[in-house]
N, C-alpha and C positions, 0 to 999 in steps of 0.2 A: 504494500500500500504506500502511496506517495503522500507524505504529510506536507501540507502547505502551512508551515508553522507560524503562529502569531507572535508578534513582538512582545505583547504583554496582554494580560486579561484573558477572558474566556474566548472560546472560538465558536464559530457557527459552522454548520456543515452545508456545503454547496451540493446541489444534486449531482450524483455521479452514477455512471452505469455499472451494472453487475455488482451492486452493493459496495462499491468503493467509496471512500470518503475523502473529499477534498476539503481540508480545513483552512479557514480564513479567519483573520482577527475579527472580533466583534465590531471594531471600528472599520467596517468594510469600505468606508469612503476614503481610505488613505490615499493621499496624492502621490504622484511620481516623486516629488521632492522628499516626501516622508520615507520613501523606500530606501534612499541612500544608495551608495555604490557598493556596499559590502553585501553579497548575496546571503551570508550567514546571519546578518542582522536585519534583513529585509522582511517585510510582512509575509512575502511569499518565498518560502525556502525551497528552491527548485533544484536541489542536488547539484550544487556547483555552478549553476547557470549564472552568468554575469549580465546584468542589464546594461545596455549600451550607454556610453557617456554622451554620444551625439546621435543625431538622426541621419547621418550620412549612410546611405544604402542600408536601411534598417533590415530589409529582407535578408541580405547577405549575412549581416551580423547574427540574426536570429538562426539562420540555417547552420552557420558555423558552430554556434553554441549547442544547438540540439545534436548535430552530428558528433561533436566532441563528447557530449555526455553519453550518447548511445555507444560509441566506440570504446569509451573509457569504462563502460559497464555500469554506469550510474543508473541506467534504466535497463532492466533485464529483457531478454527476448520474450515476446508475447505480453509484456507489460503495457498497460495503457499510459500514454502521456497525459499531462494535465489538460484540462479542458481549454478550449479556444479562448474563452473569456479571461481565464486566469493568466494565460500566456500573454495575451494582448495587454493586460493591465501591467504585468511585470516588466515586459519589454517596451512599454510605452508606445505601442504601435496599434494600428487599426486591426480589427478582426479580419478584414480583407487581406491584409499582408500576411497574417498568420495562416489563413486558409490557403492562399496561393503558395506560400512557402512550404506548407505541409504537402501539397501536391507535388512540388519539385523534389522534396525529400522522398516521396513515394516512388517517383521515377528513378531515384538513385538506389532504390531497394532497401532503404533504412527503415521505412515504416509502411504500414498499410492502413488505409482509411476505410472504416466500416460504418456505413450509415446507421445511426441510432445507437452505436456502441462507442465510437471514438477512434482515436489514432493509436495504433498498436505497433510496438517495436517488433521488427522482423529479426529472425535469427541471422547470424553473420553470413551463413551460406548464401543468403539472398542479396547481400550487399554488392553493389557494382563497384568493385575495387579499382576499376580503371577510371572511374569518375574522379576528377582532380580533388574535389572536396572530400570525398570518402577516403581516397588514397592518402591525402595529406593528414587526415585525422588518424588513420591507421598507423602511419609512420611516426606520428607525434607520440603515440603511446607504445612504441616498439622498444621498450626498455632493454629487452634481452637480445635485440637485433634479429629476431627470427624472421620478421617480415622483410627486412633488408637482405637477409641471407637468401630468402626465396626470390625476392625481386632480382637479385644479382644473377641467380641461376636462370630465371626466365629471360632476363635481358641478354645474358651471355648466349643463350640458345638462339634467340631471335637475331641478334647482331652477327652471330657466326654464320647463319644461313645467308644473311644479306651480304656479308663480306665475300662469301663464296660466289654469290650471284654477281656481285660487282666485279670480281676477278674474271668471271666468265664473259661478262657483257661489256666491260669498259672498253671504249675505243681510245684512240690517241688523246683526244680532248679530255676524256674522263680520267685517264691515267694522270694527265697533267694537273687536273684538279686535286687529286689526292696528293701528288707531289708538292703542290703549293700549300696544301693544308699541313703537310709534314714540315715544310720550311717554316711556316708561321709558328709551329710548336717549338722548333729549335731556336728561333729568334727570341722566343719568350721564356726561355729556360730559366732565367734568373729573376723573372717577375711572376710571382705566383698567380696573381689575378689574371694576367694576360695568358699565362700558360694554361690555366684552368679553362678559360674560354676557348683557346685554340684547340685544346684537347677535345672539348665538346664539338667544335666545328669539324674536326677530323672525322669523328664518328658520324656526324650528320652528312658529311660529304659521301662517305662510304654508303650510308643508307640510301641517300638520294640516287647514287649510281646503280644501286641494286635494282631499282625500278619496282621494289616491293612496297607499295604504298601502305598496306595494312600492317605489315610487320614493322615498318618504319614508324608509323603513327603510334603503335602500342609501345615500342621501345623508347621513343622520345618522351611519351607521357610518363613512363616509369622513371626515366632518368631525370626529367625536369622536376618531378615532384620530390625525388630523393635529394636532389641538390639543394632544396630549400632548408635542409636540416644539417646542423653541424655534426651530428653523429654519423652522417654519411661520409663526411670528410675524414672522420676518425683521427688516428694518430700515425701518419705515414712516417716511415723510417727516413734517415738522412739521405739515403740514396734513391728515394722514391722517384724523383724526377728523372734521373738517368735510366732507371729500370723501365719507367713508363715510355720514355723515348725509344728504348731498345725494342720494347714490345710493339710499339706502333710501326717502327721500321720493319719488323718482321711481317706485319700485315701489308705494308706498302710493297715490299719485295714480292710477296705472293700475288698481289694485284697486278704489278708490272709484268710478272711472268705469266699472268692469266692462269694461275694455279689455284683453282677453286677449293680443292681439298685442303691445301696448306693454309689458304686464307681463312677458311672456317675454323681450323684448329687454332691458328694464331690469335684470332679475335676472341674466341671463347676463353682460351687460356689467359689472355691479357685481362679480360673483364673479371674473371673469377679470382685470379691471382692479385690483381690490384686491390680488390675489396678485401681479400684475406690479409694483406699486409697493412691495410689501413685499420681494419676492425680488430685484428688480433696480432698486433705487432710482436715481432720476435724480441725476446729478452736476452 
């Protein structure tokens, strides 16, 4: 049961489906200003949800908060979320925004809306983890790195296929593009920010040359979301830059030689090994 805890005094019970009780302070006319910025002291205690400080893109703020709470396990699978009216009051937005946002969360597989019953959290097997909002929330709560381990294996497999396709299909112009991407990486060797961007561009160049739109889109989504988090950067060893350059050179040589098999192996080995040395550095 989700308790909407009062700040003080007695509580009244709002109508709730299936015998659930949504508790609200007796002073039900509390204003947005009285709610404060601390969710634990607010009249509506919504399990870690934080009311927005501004009204900039309120729907996006609401969806991020709900997605984060679901992924963090504050709301269990099959549990009902608070009623529309309570959420609208807490987040200081209209019920229309809450309703439309819930529909978008339903499209992402996080909830299901049942007429006359309410909005119910769906089991994680139904979540669309390729959706940027969902994937970012999952990675944010990946304390043990299990999700990033899985992401790396999937990304490695996809980019390996695309590297092989690029090696098989690249013409003279395509080979020159990969060579230029490699040159930019070498030039940025001593500038971490530039090197990081050049590294990403090398991978995107190979993906583009593969002609595999679907695999490229999925791999780029995985990589782009992972890069948002410092834990994906990990703790690279002192020689990480040189090892990364060497691994990219191996991919480049295979593409120049139009050796698809070697390109596949080189790309997969690079992605898996680069993550291993960042996430579990040698002592």
